[in-house]
Wavefront OBJ file of the C-alpha trace (Angstrom):
o trace
v -52.997 -67.728 51.749
v -50.091 -65.254 51.728
v -47.745 -65.435 54.709
v -46.059 -62.042 55.329
v -43.556 -63.351 57.852
v -41.720 -65.250 55.104
v -40.583 -61.948 53.532
v -39.047 -60.485 56.720
v -35.252 -60.233 56.873
v -33.541 -62.590 59.277
v -32.395 -61.388 62.699
v -28.744 -61.642 61.617
v -29.395 -59.471 58.553
v -31.156 -56.835 60.697
v -28.168 -56.768 63.085
v -25.773 -56.230 60.166
v -27.902 -53.360 58.855
v -28.099 -51.839 62.364
v -24.318 -51.989 62.777
v -23.827 -50.452 59.319
v -26.183 -47.575 60.147
v -24.377 -46.952 63.444
v -21.082 -47.059 61.562
v -22.316 -44.209 59.375
v -23.955 -42.134 62.119
v -21.259 -42.234 64.814
v -18.522 -40.532 62.741
v -20.970 -37.787 61.789
v -22.016 -37.295 65.404
v -18.369 -37.024 66.448
v -17.934 -34.046 64.101
v -20.331 -31.859 66.092
v -19.137 -30.980 69.585
v -22.176 -28.933 70.503
v -20.013 -25.901 71.274
v -20.193 -22.568 69.529
v -17.557 -22.576 66.759
v -16.853 -18.890 67.334
v -15.793 -19.645 70.906
v -12.208 -20.815 71.464
v -12.022 -24.400 72.706
v -8.739 -23.858 74.510
v -8.496 -22.307 77.944
v -5.216 -20.671 76.941
v -5.228 -16.866 76.869
v -5.924 -15.268 73.516
v -4.810 -11.988 72.030
v -8.332 -10.775 71.219
v -9.661 -7.812 73.111
v -12.922 -9.233 74.401
v -15.202 -7.119 76.571
v -14.230 -8.973 79.759
v -10.525 -8.507 78.936
v -11.106 -4.780 78.575
v -12.938 -4.504 81.865
v -10.203 -6.452 83.673
v -7.382 -4.318 82.265
v -9.011 -0.994 83.143
v -9.494 -0.163 79.466
v -12.628 1.264 77.904
v -15.701 -0.474 79.347
v -19.075 0.617 77.941
v -21.075 -1.872 80.051
v -24.441 -0.514 81.085
v -27.324 1.362 79.535
v -26.799 4.421 77.327
v -29.900 6.487 76.554
v -31.214 9.478 74.639
v -34.220 11.674 75.442
v -35.206 11.786 71.761
v -38.561 10.540 70.452
v -38.942 6.806 70.949
v -36.341 6.773 73.769
v -33.461 5.215 71.796
v -30.889 3.321 73.855
v -28.131 0.734 73.748
v -27.370 -1.590 76.646
v -23.911 -3.165 76.616
v -23.383 -6.318 78.680
v -20.071 -7.671 79.975
v -20.335 -10.750 77.738
v -20.068 -8.714 74.524
v -23.776 -8.471 73.741
v -25.558 -5.208 73.005
v -29.310 -4.668 72.782
v -31.484 -1.660 72.362
v -33.736 0.299 70.072
v -33.292 3.174 67.669
v -36.584 4.500 69.022
v -38.607 2.430 66.589
v -36.810 -0.813 65.689
v -35.036 -3.334 67.918
v -31.245 -3.706 67.825
v -29.359 -6.815 68.941
v -25.720 -7.515 68.121
v -22.262 -7.822 69.677
v -19.475 -5.405 70.564
v -15.758 -5.381 71.262
v -13.157 -2.801 72.197
v -10.419 -1.808 69.760
v -8.132 0.718 71.422
v -10.242 3.763 72.295
v -13.119 2.697 70.061
v -16.075 0.371 70.593
v -16.762 -1.707 67.499
v -20.418 -2.611 67.058
v -20.999 -5.633 64.825
v -23.348 -5.183 61.908
v -26.950 -6.080 62.597
v -30.363 -6.205 61.064
v -33.366 -4.597 62.651
v -37.068 -4.751 62.208
v -38.177 -2.344 59.505
v -41.117 -0.608 61.153
v -41.915 2.917 60.050
v -42.442 5.216 63.006
v -43.621 8.777 62.466
v -41.526 11.446 64.154
v -38.637 9.133 65.075
v -35.109 9.700 63.750
v -33.570 6.227 63.481
v -29.923 7.413 63.476
v -28.966 4.758 66.032
v -29.663 1.995 63.497
v -26.560 3.260 61.624
v -24.257 2.493 64.592
v -20.971 0.894 63.565
v -18.612 2.190 66.244
v -18.581 4.456 69.266
v -16.258 6.454 71.470
v -16.817 7.475 75.062
v -15.994 10.856 76.578
v -17.063 10.941 80.211
v -20.758 10.040 80.346
v -21.326 10.620 76.619
v -21.084 7.919 73.961
v -20.653 9.271 70.436
v -22.113 6.907 67.832
v -20.498 6.756 64.382
v -21.683 5.141 61.159
v -19.579 2.835 58.948
v -17.783 5.826 57.387
v -16.754 7.087 60.842
v -19.130 10.063 60.779
v -20.700 10.807 64.174
v -24.462 10.397 63.769
v -25.593 10.945 67.357
v -24.890 10.530 71.033
v -26.120 8.691 74.096
v -25.691 9.421 77.799
v -24.740 6.845 80.433
v -27.779 6.016 82.552
v -27.246 6.354 86.292
v -27.468 3.046 88.089
l 1 2 3 4 5 6 7 8 9 10 11 12 13 14 15 16 17 18 19 20 21 22 23 24 25 26 27 28 29 30 31 32 33 34 35 36 37 38 39 40 41 42 43 44 45 46 47 48 49 50 51 52 53 54 55 56 57 58 59 60 61 62 63 64 65 66 67 68 69 70 71 72 73 74 75 76 77 78 79 80 81 82 83 84 85 86 87 88 89 90 91 92 93 94 95 96 97 98 99 100 101 102 103 104 105 106 107 108 109 110 111 112 113 114 115 116 117 118 119 120 121 122 123 124 125 126 127 128 129 130 131 132 133 134 135 136 137 138 139 140 141 142 143 144 145 146 147 148 149 150 151 152 153 154
């Protein structure tokens, strides 16, 4: 009769293998900190013009919802943490923003590609914006103004 327990590695051998595996895994685990690599790890001030920096310094602050009465009710909603969400009236928009002087830079984004009859999707071309009073002028990547939004009353 065949005895399967005779082919099992000894307890000492299993411990050596376990230590070797840990020796390989621990250095790899130490490489990942779990933090977002785009976020600075230092608490020292930085030179970047983040949305919260802009709001604190009294500079341009687009925070809030900007809307249009056009078909599909296009809008962009800028949050203090640098996020922007909205819709071009047909497709969802979600990206980030930052202030550069008197201009709002809107990071490139992808949207859903639904076809909606009677909706002009000009807002999906947004690359930057300027604000004059309660009007936000949206420009495409070439700097051409493609449309405008109005600040929604709170």
